[in-house]
DRENPA-191141 format. One record per residue (C-alpha): x, y, z; residue number from 0. Coordinates in steps of 0.25 Angstrom, whole numbers, plus 5000, padded with zeros to 4 digits. Example, Ala and Ser with C-alpha at 12.3 -4.5 7.8 and 13.67 -1.06 7.14 Angstrom:
2
+------+------+------+-----+
!    x !    y !    z ! seq !
+------+------+------+-----+
! 5049 ! 4982 ! 5031 !   0 !
! 5055 ! 4996 ! 5029 !   1 !
+------+------+------+-----+
This chain:
288
+------+------+------+-----+
!    x !    y !    z ! seq !
+------+------+------+-----+
! 4745 ! 5289 ! 5076 !   0 !
! 4753 ! 5300 ! 5083 !   1 !
! 4747 ! 5295 ! 5096 !   2 !
! 4750 ! 5281 ! 5093 !   3 !
! 4764 ! 5284 ! 5089 !   4 !
! 4767 ! 5292 ! 5102 !   5 !
! 4764 ! 5280 ! 5110 !   6 !
! 4776 ! 5272 ! 5116 !   7 !
! 4770 ! 5259 ! 5112 !   8 !
! 4769 ! 5264 ! 5097 !   9 !
! 4784 ! 5268 ! 5097 !  10 !
! 4788 ! 5254 ! 5104 !  11 !
! 4780 ! 5247 ! 5093 !  12 !
! 4787 ! 5255 ! 5082 !  13 !
! 4800 ! 5251 ! 5087 !  14 !
! 4797 ! 5237 ! 5089 !  15 !
! 4790 ! 5236 ! 5075 !  16 !
! 4803 ! 5232 ! 5067 !  17 !
! 4807 ! 5221 ! 5077 !  18 !
! 4792 ! 5216 ! 5077 !  19 !
! 4792 ! 5216 ! 5062 !  20 !
! 4805 ! 5208 ! 5062 !  21 !
! 4800 ! 5198 ! 5072 !  22 !
! 4788 ! 5196 ! 5065 !  23 !
! 4794 ! 5194 ! 5051 !  24 !
! 4806 ! 5185 ! 5056 !  25 !
! 4799 ! 5177 ! 5068 !  26 !
! 4785 ! 5178 ! 5070 !  27 !
! 4780 ! 5177 ! 5056 !  28 !
! 4789 ! 5165 ! 5052 !  29 !
! 4785 ! 5158 ! 5065 !  30 !
! 4770 ! 5160 ! 5062 !  31 !
! 4773 ! 5155 ! 5048 !  32 !
! 4780 ! 5143 ! 5054 !  33 !
! 4768 ! 5140 ! 5063 !  34 !
! 4760 ! 5141 ! 5051 !  35 !
! 4768 ! 5131 ! 5043 !  36 !
! 4768 ! 5121 ! 5055 !  37 !
! 4753 ! 5118 ! 5051 !  38 !
! 4756 ! 5115 ! 5037 !  39 !
! 4761 ! 5102 ! 5030 !  40 !
! 4772 ! 5109 ! 5023 !  41 !
! 4778 ! 5123 ! 5022 !  42 !
! 4774 ! 5125 ! 5007 !  43 !
! 4760 ! 5124 ! 5002 !  44 !
! 4757 ! 5117 ! 5015 !  45 !
! 4743 ! 5113 ! 5020 !  46 !
! 4738 ! 5115 ! 5034 !  47 !
! 4739 ! 5102 ! 5043 !  48 !
! 4736 ! 5108 ! 5057 !  49 !
! 4744 ! 5101 ! 5068 !  50 !
! 4750 ! 5090 ! 5059 !  51 !
! 4764 ! 5095 ! 5060 !  52 !
! 4763 ! 5096 ! 5075 !  53 !
! 4758 ! 5083 ! 5077 !  54 !
! 4769 ! 5077 ! 5068 !  55 !
! 4779 ! 5084 ! 5076 !  56 !
! 4774 ! 5080 ! 5089 !  57 !
! 4774 ! 5065 ! 5084 !  58 !
! 4788 ! 5066 ! 5079 !  59 !
! 4799 ! 5060 ! 5087 !  60 !
! 4809 ! 5070 ! 5082 !  61 !
! 4801 ! 5082 ! 5086 !  62 !
! 4798 ! 5076 ! 5100 !  63 !
! 4812 ! 5073 ! 5102 !  64 !
! 4817 ! 5087 ! 5098 !  65 !
! 4806 ! 5093 ! 5107 !  66 !
! 4809 ! 5085 ! 5119 !  67 !
! 4824 ! 5088 ! 5117 !  68 !
! 4821 ! 5103 ! 5116 !  69 !
! 4812 ! 5104 ! 5128 !  70 !
! 4821 ! 5095 ! 5136 !  71 !
! 4833 ! 5104 ! 5133 !  72 !
! 4826 ! 5116 ! 5138 !  73 !
! 4821 ! 5109 ! 5150 !  74 !
! 4834 ! 5105 ! 5155 !  75 !
! 4844 ! 5116 ! 5150 !  76 !
! 4836 ! 5128 ! 5153 !  77 !
! 4835 ! 5126 ! 5168 !  78 !
! 4849 ! 5122 ! 5168 !  79 !
! 4853 ! 5134 ! 5161 !  80 !
! 4845 ! 5143 ! 5170 !  81 !
! 4850 ! 5137 ! 5183 !  82 !
! 4865 ! 5138 ! 5178 !  83 !
! 4864 ! 5152 ! 5173 !  84 !
! 4857 ! 5157 ! 5186 !  85 !
! 4868 ! 5150 ! 5194 !  86 !
! 4879 ! 5156 ! 5186 !  87 !
! 4872 ! 5170 ! 5187 !  88 !
! 4871 ! 5169 ! 5202 !  89 !
! 4886 ! 5166 ! 5203 !  90 !
! 4890 ! 5177 ! 5193 !  91 !
! 4881 ! 5187 ! 5200 !  92 !
! 4891 ! 5185 ! 5212 !  93 !
! 4904 ! 5192 ! 5212 !  94 !
! 4914 ! 5182 ! 5207 !  95 !
! 4929 ! 5184 ! 5203 !  96 !
! 4926 ! 5179 ! 5188 !  97 !
! 4913 ! 5185 ! 5187 !  98 !
! 4915 ! 5192 ! 5174 !  99 !
! 4923 ! 5180 ! 5168 ! 100 !
! 4911 ! 5171 ! 5171 ! 101 !
! 4901 ! 5180 ! 5165 ! 102 !
! 4909 ! 5181 ! 5152 ! 103 !
! 4910 ! 5166 ! 5152 ! 104 !
! 4895 ! 5164 ! 5153 ! 105 !
! 4893 ! 5174 ! 5142 ! 106 !
! 4902 ! 5168 ! 5132 ! 107 !
! 4893 ! 5158 ! 5127 ! 108 !
! 4883 ! 5169 ! 5123 ! 109 !
! 4893 ! 5176 ! 5113 ! 110 !
! 4900 ! 5163 ! 5108 ! 111 !
! 4894 ! 5159 ! 5094 ! 112 !
! 4887 ! 5146 ! 5093 ! 113 !
! 4896 ! 5140 ! 5083 ! 114 !
! 4908 ! 5141 ! 5093 ! 115 !
! 4900 ! 5136 ! 5104 ! 116 !
! 4896 ! 5123 ! 5096 ! 117 !
! 4911 ! 5122 ! 5092 ! 118 !
! 4915 ! 5122 ! 5107 ! 119 !
! 4904 ! 5112 ! 5111 ! 120 !
! 4908 ! 5103 ! 5099 ! 121 !
! 4922 ! 5103 ! 5103 ! 122 !
! 4917 ! 5098 ! 5118 ! 123 !
! 4907 ! 5088 ! 5115 ! 124 !
! 4911 ! 5082 ! 5102 ! 125 !
! 4915 ! 5067 ! 5102 ! 126 !
! 4929 ! 5071 ! 5100 ! 127 !
! 4927 ! 5084 ! 5108 ! 128 !
! 4934 ! 5089 ! 5120 ! 129 !
! 4924 ! 5083 ! 5131 ! 130 !
! 4926 ! 5069 ! 5125 ! 131 !
! 4941 ! 5071 ! 5125 ! 132 !
! 4941 ! 5074 ! 5140 ! 133 !
! 4932 ! 5062 ! 5143 ! 134 !
! 4942 ! 5053 ! 5135 ! 135 !
! 4953 ! 5059 ! 5143 ! 136 !
! 4946 ! 5055 ! 5156 ! 137 !
! 4944 ! 5041 ! 5150 ! 138 !
! 4929 ! 5043 ! 5148 ! 139 !
! 4921 ! 5039 ! 5135 ! 140 !
! 4918 ! 5050 ! 5125 ! 141 !
! 4904 ! 5055 ! 5124 ! 142 !
! 4897 ! 5058 ! 5111 ! 143 !
! 4890 ! 5071 ! 5117 ! 144 !
! 4882 ! 5075 ! 5105 ! 145 !
! 4877 ! 5062 ! 5101 ! 146 !
! 4872 ! 5057 ! 5114 ! 147 !
! 4862 ! 5062 ! 5125 ! 148 !
! 4874 ! 5070 ! 5130 ! 149 !
! 4871 ! 5080 ! 5118 ! 150 !
! 4859 ! 5086 ! 5126 ! 151 !
! 4868 ! 5089 ! 5138 ! 152 !
! 4878 ! 5095 ! 5129 ! 153 !
! 4867 ! 5105 ! 5122 ! 154 !
! 4862 ! 5108 ! 5136 ! 155 !
! 4876 ! 5112 ! 5141 ! 156 !
! 4878 ! 5120 ! 5128 ! 157 !
! 4865 ! 5127 ! 5130 ! 158 !
! 4868 ! 5131 ! 5144 ! 159 !
! 4882 ! 5136 ! 5141 ! 160 !
! 4877 ! 5144 ! 5130 ! 161 !
! 4865 ! 5151 ! 5137 ! 162 !
! 4870 ! 5152 ! 5152 ! 163 !
! 4877 ! 5165 ! 5150 ! 164 !
! 4865 ! 5172 ! 5145 ! 165 !
! 4857 ! 5167 ! 5156 ! 166 !
! 4868 ! 5171 ! 5166 ! 167 !
! 4868 ! 5185 ! 5161 ! 168 !
! 4853 ! 5186 ! 5163 ! 169 !
! 4853 ! 5181 ! 5177 ! 170 !
! 4864 ! 5190 ! 5181 ! 171 !
! 4857 ! 5202 ! 5176 ! 172 !
! 4845 ! 5197 ! 5184 ! 173 !
! 4853 ! 5195 ! 5196 ! 174 !
! 4859 ! 5209 ! 5196 ! 175 !
! 4845 ! 5215 ! 5196 ! 176 !
! 4842 ! 5208 ! 5210 ! 177 !
! 4845 ! 5219 ! 5221 ! 178 !
! 4855 ! 5214 ! 5231 ! 179 !
! 4847 ! 5220 ! 5242 ! 180 !
! 4838 ! 5208 ! 5241 ! 181 !
! 4848 ! 5198 ! 5244 ! 182 !
! 4854 ! 5206 ! 5255 ! 183 !
! 4840 ! 5207 ! 5262 ! 184 !
! 4837 ! 5192 ! 5260 ! 185 !
! 4851 ! 5189 ! 5266 ! 186 !
! 4848 ! 5197 ! 5278 ! 187 !
! 4834 ! 5191 ! 5280 ! 188 !
! 4841 ! 5177 ! 5280 ! 189 !
! 4838 ! 5172 ! 5266 ! 190 !
! 4848 ! 5162 ! 5261 ! 191 !
! 4854 ! 5161 ! 5246 ! 192 !
! 4844 ! 5152 ! 5241 ! 193 !
! 4832 ! 5160 ! 5247 ! 194 !
! 4839 ! 5173 ! 5240 ! 195 !
! 4840 ! 5166 ! 5227 ! 196 !
! 4826 ! 5161 ! 5227 ! 197 !
! 4819 ! 5173 ! 5233 ! 198 !
! 4827 ! 5184 ! 5227 ! 199 !
! 4836 ! 5179 ! 5215 ! 200 !
! 4826 ! 5171 ! 5208 ! 201 !
! 4814 ! 5180 ! 5210 ! 202 !
! 4821 ! 5192 ! 5204 ! 203 !
! 4827 ! 5183 ! 5193 ! 204 !
! 4813 ! 5179 ! 5188 ! 205 !
! 4813 ! 5188 ! 5176 ! 206 !
! 4827 ! 5184 ! 5172 ! 207 !
! 4824 ! 5169 ! 5175 ! 208 !
! 4812 ! 5170 ! 5166 ! 209 !
! 4820 ! 5176 ! 5155 ! 210 !
! 4832 ! 5167 ! 5156 ! 211 !
! 4823 ! 5154 ! 5156 ! 212 !
! 4815 ! 5159 ! 5144 ! 213 !
! 4828 ! 5162 ! 5136 ! 214 !
! 4834 ! 5149 ! 5141 ! 215 !
! 4822 ! 5141 ! 5136 ! 216 !
! 4822 ! 5148 ! 5122 ! 217 !
! 4837 ! 5146 ! 5121 ! 218 !
! 4836 ! 5131 ! 5124 ! 219 !
! 4827 ! 5130 ! 5112 ! 220 !
! 4838 ! 5137 ! 5103 ! 221 !
! 4849 ! 5126 ! 5107 ! 222 !
! 4847 ! 5120 ! 5093 ! 223 !
! 4858 ! 5129 ! 5087 ! 224 !
! 4869 ! 5123 ! 5096 ! 225 !
! 4863 ! 5109 ! 5095 ! 226 !
! 4863 ! 5109 ! 5080 ! 227 !
! 4877 ! 5115 ! 5079 ! 228 !
! 4882 ! 5105 ! 5089 ! 229 !
! 4875 ! 5092 ! 5085 ! 230 !
! 4869 ! 5095 ! 5071 ! 231 !
! 4855 ! 5094 ! 5066 ! 232 !
! 4853 ! 5080 ! 5071 ! 233 !
! 4859 ! 5079 ! 5085 ! 234 !
! 4857 ! 5069 ! 5096 ! 235 !
! 4842 ! 5066 ! 5100 ! 236 !
! 4844 ! 5073 ! 5113 ! 237 !
! 4847 ! 5086 ! 5107 ! 238 !
! 4838 ! 5086 ! 5095 ! 239 !
! 4830 ! 5099 ! 5097 ! 240 !
! 4817 ! 5105 ! 5091 ! 241 !
! 4826 ! 5114 ! 5082 ! 242 !
! 4833 ! 5102 ! 5076 ! 243 !
! 4820 ! 5096 ! 5073 ! 244 !
! 4815 ! 5109 ! 5066 ! 245 !
! 4829 ! 5110 ! 5059 ! 246 !
! 4827 ! 5096 ! 5053 ! 247 !
! 4813 ! 5099 ! 5049 ! 248 !
! 4818 ! 5112 ! 5042 ! 249 !
! 4829 ! 5104 ! 5035 ! 250 !
! 4818 ! 5094 ! 5030 ! 251 !
! 4809 ! 5106 ! 5026 ! 252 !
! 4798 ! 5101 ! 5035 ! 253 !
! 4794 ! 5115 ! 5039 ! 254 !
! 4780 ! 5112 ! 5045 ! 255 !
! 4786 ! 5103 ! 5055 ! 256 !
! 4797 ! 5113 ! 5058 ! 257 !
! 4788 ! 5124 ! 5060 ! 258 !
! 4779 ! 5115 ! 5069 ! 259 !
! 4791 ! 5111 ! 5077 ! 260 !
! 4795 ! 5126 ! 5079 ! 261 !
! 4781 ! 5130 ! 5083 ! 262 !
! 4780 ! 5119 ! 5094 ! 263 !
! 4794 ! 5124 ! 5099 ! 264 !
! 4790 ! 5138 ! 5099 ! 265 !
! 4777 ! 5134 ! 5107 ! 266 !
! 4785 ! 5126 ! 5117 ! 267 !
! 4794 ! 5138 ! 5119 ! 268 !
! 4782 ! 5147 ! 5120 ! 269 !
! 4776 ! 5138 ! 5131 ! 270 !
! 4789 ! 5138 ! 5139 ! 271 !
! 4790 ! 5153 ! 5138 ! 272 !
! 4775 ! 5156 ! 5142 ! 273 !
! 4777 ! 5146 ! 5154 ! 274 !
! 4789 ! 5154 ! 5158 ! 275 !
! 4781 ! 5167 ! 5157 ! 276 !
! 4770 ! 5161 ! 5166 ! 277 !
! 4780 ! 5155 ! 5176 ! 278 !
! 4787 ! 5169 ! 5177 ! 279 !
! 4774 ! 5176 ! 5178 ! 280 !
! 4769 ! 5167 ! 5189 ! 281 !
! 4782 ! 5167 ! 5197 ! 282 !
! 4782 ! 5183 ! 5197 ! 283 !
! 4767 ! 5183 ! 5202 ! 284 !
! 4771 ! 5173 ! 5213 ! 285 !
! 4783 ! 5182 ! 5217 ! 286 !
! 4775 ! 5194 ! 5218 ! 287 !
+------+------+------+-----+
């Protein structure tokens, strides 16, 4: 026991034990119970029905619509967020007169409460909101933003605006770790800006890019909070997400279908994350 206690790994496990116990009690065990209930016909005194809940989910129009909207939202908004945040980080990395003010402006969405953000966006995109008032002033027809296909674009804009500051900070931290000597050497050897960006910037931002993409994908699955507050529990079909479906199943006390849907969503996120790990590992191997 003395030899075991003197090992660094043993001390590390002792310090990690409270966090691991809390994670197991409040996350891991409840998730395992949820997966178990997804194979039952009901939560109380249920019988094992195998994959019946999953088959009914996949056959249901509501679930397929929610799954399509969720993955479509991530597929479009995440690349847009990455491109914009990287471009802004490259701009802010240079010496600008309003550099500090711009950094503050991009960080503000991170510290503003969600309720305040929703209030501002409701003022902008309501039928009687500021944007429709401006359109009327220019002689254009009003748009019911949250009850048409435009609702998806509004949610994407909100997601990008809310998360772009966090990504910019991460990219700035990665850019500051790249030695300037590399750019000076490449410039002397005749490499242009695009070649420097591709061969130096992107290469040394690989780890940062991987983390930013992974966090952006995870955050895109958490956009339900803003969507729910902005459009309610039954929004337009274009922004009906998986979390809306699970929330409605919870309100109707259909726990087996809710847990089955959450299990499928976690499985989808896990596949995306593992795919990113494989791509990042392969990219590093090719660069070496």
